[in-house]
C-alpha positions in Angstrom: 26.0 -40.6 -5.4 23.0 -38.9 -3.7 19.7 -39.9 -5.3 16.4 -38.0 -4.7 14.4 -40.7 -6.5 12.4 -41.6 -3.3 11.5 -37.9 -3.0 10.5 -37.7 -6.6 8.4 -40.9 -6.4 6.6 -39.5 -3.3 6.0 -36.3 -5.1 4.9 -38.0 -8.3 7.8 -36.6 -10.3 9.0 -39.9 -11.8 7.2 -41.2 -14.9 7.7 -43.7 -17.6 6.8 -41.2 -20.3 9.1 -40.9 -23.4 12.3 -38.8 -23.3 12.2 -35.0 -23.4 15.2 -33.3 -24.8 17.1 -30.9 -22.5 18.3 -27.9 -24.3 20.1 -24.7 -23.3 19.5 -21.6 -25.5 20.7 -18.1 -25.3 17.4 -16.5 -26.4 13.8 -17.5 -25.4 11.0 -17.5 -27.9 9.3 -14.2 -28.8 7.1 -13.2 -25.9 4.2 -12.0 -28.0 3.9 -15.3 -29.9 4.2 -17.3 -26.8 1.6 -15.3 -25.0 -0.9 -15.6 -27.9 -0.4 -19.3 -28.1 -0.9 -19.7 -24.3 -4.1 -17.7 -24.3 -6.0 -18.7 -27.5 -9.4 -17.8 -25.9 -8.5 -14.1 -25.7 -9.3 -13.4 -29.4 -12.5 -15.5 -29.1 -13.6 -13.5 -26.1 -13.1 -10.2 -28.0 -15.0 -11.5 -31.0 -17.9 -12.5 -28.7 -17.9 -9.1 -27.1 -17.9 -7.5 -30.5 -21.0 -9.5 -31.4 -22.7 -8.8 -28.1 -22.0 -5.1 -28.2 -23.5 -4.7 -31.7 -26.6 -6.7 -30.6 -26.9 -4.6 -27.5 -26.7 -1.3 -29.3 -29.5 -2.5 -31.7 -31.8 -4.0 -29.0 -31.0 -2.3 -25.7 -32.2 -4.2 -22.6 -34.1 -6.6 -24.8 -30.7 -8.2 -25.4 -30.5 -9.5 -21.8 -32.9 -12.4 -22.6 -30.8 -13.3 -25.6 -27.6 -13.2 -23.7 -29.1 -15.5 -21.0 -30.1 -18.2 -23.5 -27.6 -20.9 -24.6 -27.0 -20.4 -28.3 -25.7 -17.6 -30.4 -23.9 -15.7 -27.5 -21.9 -18.7 -26.4 -18.7 -19.9 -27.9 -17.8 -23.2 -26.2 -17.0 -22.3 -22.6 -17.2 -18.6 -23.3 -20.4 -16.6 -22.6 -21.6 -13.1 -22.1 -22.8 -11.7 -18.8 -24.0 -8.2 -18.0 -23.8 -5.8 -15.0 -25.2 -2.4 -14.5 -22.9 0.3 -13.1 -24.2 -0.3 -9.5 -23.2 -3.9 -9.6 -26.6 -5.5 -10.3 -26.2 -8.7 -12.2 -28.6 -8.5 -15.2 -27.9 -11.4 -17.6 -25.7 -14.5 -18.1 -25.4 -17.3 -20.6 -23.3 -19.5 -18.3 -23.2 -20.9 -14.8 -23.4 -17.4 -13.3 -27.0 -17.3 -14.4 -27.8 -18.0 -10.7 -26.5 -14.5 -9.9 -29.1 -12.7 -12.0 -31.1 -10.3 -9.8 -28.3 -10.0 -7.2 -26.0 -7.2 -6.4 -22.5 -8.6 -6.8 -20.3 -5.6 -6.1 -18.8 -7.0 -3.0 -18.8 -10.7 -4.0 -15.3 -12.1 -3.9 -13.6 -14.7 -6.2 -12.3 -18.0 -5.0 -9.3 -16.4 -3.3 -11.2 -13.5 -1.7 -10.5 -10.8 -4.3 -13.5 -8.5 -4.9 -13.1 -8.7 -8.7 -16.6 -7.4 -9.5 -15.8 -4.2 -7.6 -12.6 -4.0 -9.7 -14.6 -4.2 -12.9 -17.1 -1.6 -11.7 -14.4 0.8 -10.5 -12.5 0.4 -13.8 -15.7 1.0 -15.8 -15.9 4.5 -14.2 -12.9 5.7 -16.1 -12.3 3.3 -18.9 -14.7 2.0 -21.6 -12.8 -1.3 -21.8 -10.5 -3.3 -19.5 -9.4 -6.6 -18.2 -9.5 -8.0 -14.7 -7.8 -11.2 -13.4 -9.5 -13.4 -10.8 -9.9 -17.0 -9.7 -13.0 -19.0 -10.4 -14.1 -22.7 -10.5 -13.6 -24.3 -13.9 -16.4 -26.8 -13.9 -14.6 -28.9 -16.6 -11.7 -30.2 -14.6 -13.5 -29.2 -11.4 -10.7 -27.0 -10.0 -10.1 -23.3 -9.2 -8.1 -21.6 -12.0 -7.0 -18.1 -13.0 -9.5 -16.4 -15.2 -9.5 -13.1 -17.2 -12.6 -11.0 -17.5 -12.6 -8.7 -20.5 -15.3 -6.0 -20.2 -16.8 -3.1 -22.2 -19.1 -0.3 -21.1 -22.1 0.1 -23.4 -24.6 2.8 -22.5 -25.2 2.2 -18.8 -24.3 -1.5 -18.7 -21.1 -3.5 -18.6 -20.7 -6.5 -21.0 -18.2 -9.1 -19.8 -16.7 -12.3 -21.3 -14.3 -14.3 -19.1 -11.8 -17.0 -20.2 -9.5 -19.2 -18.2 -5.8 -18.5 -18.3 -4.3 -21.0 -15.9 -1.2 -21.6 -17.9 1.3 -18.7 -17.3 3.2 -17.4 -20.3 7.0 -17.2 -20.9 6.7 -13.5 -20.7 5.1 -13.7 -17.3 7.8 -16.1 -16.1 10.6 -13.7 -17.3 8.9 -10.8 -15.6 8.7 -12.6 -12.3 12.4 -13.7 -12.7 13.6 -10.1 -13.1 11.4 -9.0 -10.2 13.1 -11.7 -8.1 16.6 -10.6 -9.4 15.8 -7.0 -8.3 14.6 -8.2 -4.9 17.7 -10.3 -4.4 20.1 -7.5 -5.4 18.3 -5.1 -3.1 17.9 -7.3 -0.1 20.3 -10.2 -0.5 19.6 -13.2 1.8 16.6 -11.4 3.3 14.8 -12.0 -0.1 14.8 -15.8 0.3 11.9 -16.0 2.8 9.9 -13.8 0.4 10.5 -16.2 -2.4 9.4 -19.0 -0.2 6.2 -17.3 1.0 3.3 -19.2 -0.6 1.0 -16.3 -0.1 3.5 -13.7 -1.2 4.0 -11.9 -4.5 6.7 -14.4 -5.8 4.3 -17.3 -6.1 1.7 -16.8 -8.8 -0.4 -19.8 -9.7 2.0 -22.1 -11.6 4.9 -19.6 -11.5 7.3 -19.5 -8.6 11.0 -18.6 -7.9 13.7 -21.1 -6.9 17.2 -20.3 -5.9 20.2 -22.7 -6.2 23.6 -22.4 -4.7 26.0 -23.6 -7.4 28.9 -24.4 -5.0 26.9 -26.4 -2.4 24.2 -27.5 -4.9 21.6 -26.8 -2.2 18.2 -25.3 -2.9 18.0 -22.0 -1.0 14.4 -21.1 -1.9 11.6 -22.8 -3.7 8.1 -21.3 -3.9 6.6 -24.4 -5.6 7.9 -27.2 -3.4 8.9 -26.0 0.1 10.2 -29.4 1.2 13.1 -29.1 -1.2 14.5 -26.0 0.6 18.0 -26.7 2.1 18.2 -30.0 0.3 21.3 -30.9 -1.8 20.0 -31.5 -5.3 23.1 -32.0 -7.4 22.0 -35.5 -8.5 18.3 -34.5 -9.0 16.8 -35.8 -12.2 13.7 -34.7 -14.0 10.7 -37.0 -14.7 12.6 -38.6 -17.6 15.9 -39.2 -15.8 17.7 -36.1 -17.1 20.2 -34.5 -14.7 18.8 -31.0 -15.2 20.3 -29.5 -12.1 23.8 -30.4 -13.3 22.9 -28.9 -16.7 21.6 -25.7 -15.0 24.8 -25.3 -13.1 26.9 -25.9 -16.2 24.8 -23.4 -18.1 25.1 -20.8 -15.3 28.9 -21.2 -15.2 29.0 -20.5 -18.9 26.7 -17.5 -19.0 25.1 -15.2 -16.5 21.7 -15.7 -18.1 20.1 -18.6 -20.0 17.2 -21.0 -20.5 16.8 -24.7 -20.3 13.9 -27.2 -20.8 13.0 -30.3 -18.8 10.0 -32.2 -17.6 8.3 -31.4 -14.3 4.9 -31.6 -12.6 2.6 -28.5 -13.1 1.2 -27.7 -9.6 -2.1 -26.6 -11.1 -2.9 -29.5 -13.5 -0.9 -32.1 -11.4 0.3 -33.4 -14.8 3.8 -33.9 -16.1 4.6 -31.1 -18.6 7.5 -29.7 -20.5 8.9 -26.7 -18.6 11.1 -23.9 -19.9 13.1 -22.2 -17.1 15.0 -18.9 -17.4 17.8 -18.2 -15.0 20.1 -15.4 -13.9 23.4 -16.0 -11.9 24.3 -13.6 -9.1 27.6 -14.6 -7.6 27.2 -18.3 -6.7 23.4 -18.1 -6.6 21.2 -19.1 -9.5 17.8 -17.5 -9.5 15.2 -19.2 -11.8 11.6 -19.1 -12.9 10.0 -21.5 -15.3 6.8 -21.6 -17.4 5.0 -24.8 -18.4 5.0 -25.4 -22.1 2.4 -28.2 -22.5 2.1 -32.0 -22.0 4.9 -34.4 -22.6 4.8 -35.9 -26.1 
């Protein structure tokens, strides 16, 4: 019997945590409920923007000072900041207070994306919008995905950002079907694209992996490149569950499905429950999983 236990130990994928049940189901949870649970700060951000907009309409530019003080326009890690339509940073109740007085139109995020410019360009045609970017989360001290929700009020743009590092089940399924389409269109040529860490098939804690059911070899893996071309039939999860064998069994029984197991989240570096959706194409299984929270 081939064991990948040394590989798992080296990668930190073995743990003494309690057991996690492995289940196969025909239908995943409702996407809307999963997305709402995964992003609880979204509603809080909109409520804070409601409050800031009402205050701004009553007080005009005098509101800038109030937004820049810690207090009523903060909600935990959420705070309001203000830009004018030219990209000048006017107010902030958070760590971006150091940007006040600067023009940030061309300032990039942690991955080089000019997200302020995207907000400014969006504000030309839409009163409201959202922009995703990457920013330092000072709590855990790591770069995470963040969503900026903005509103144009008079000649200013009010913004509240919230971290969204955990991808949703809906996003995982969307990436899976994009990968399925890519594989159906390009066959084997799609595999290098799935493995490209800087490509469109690796999105924060989401990635594609492809398993050959006959050889039990990983053909593509956007989250752990060292597993590519390895036989993984005896691979077990962090709690000793033979999830690869279960995946193959489920794929032989149905062209589509879902299973749950324990795996390390590449963003948090913690063991978490993972829900993985798969589609079988011939003898290849294409899969994408979303992390569902810490082990119990």
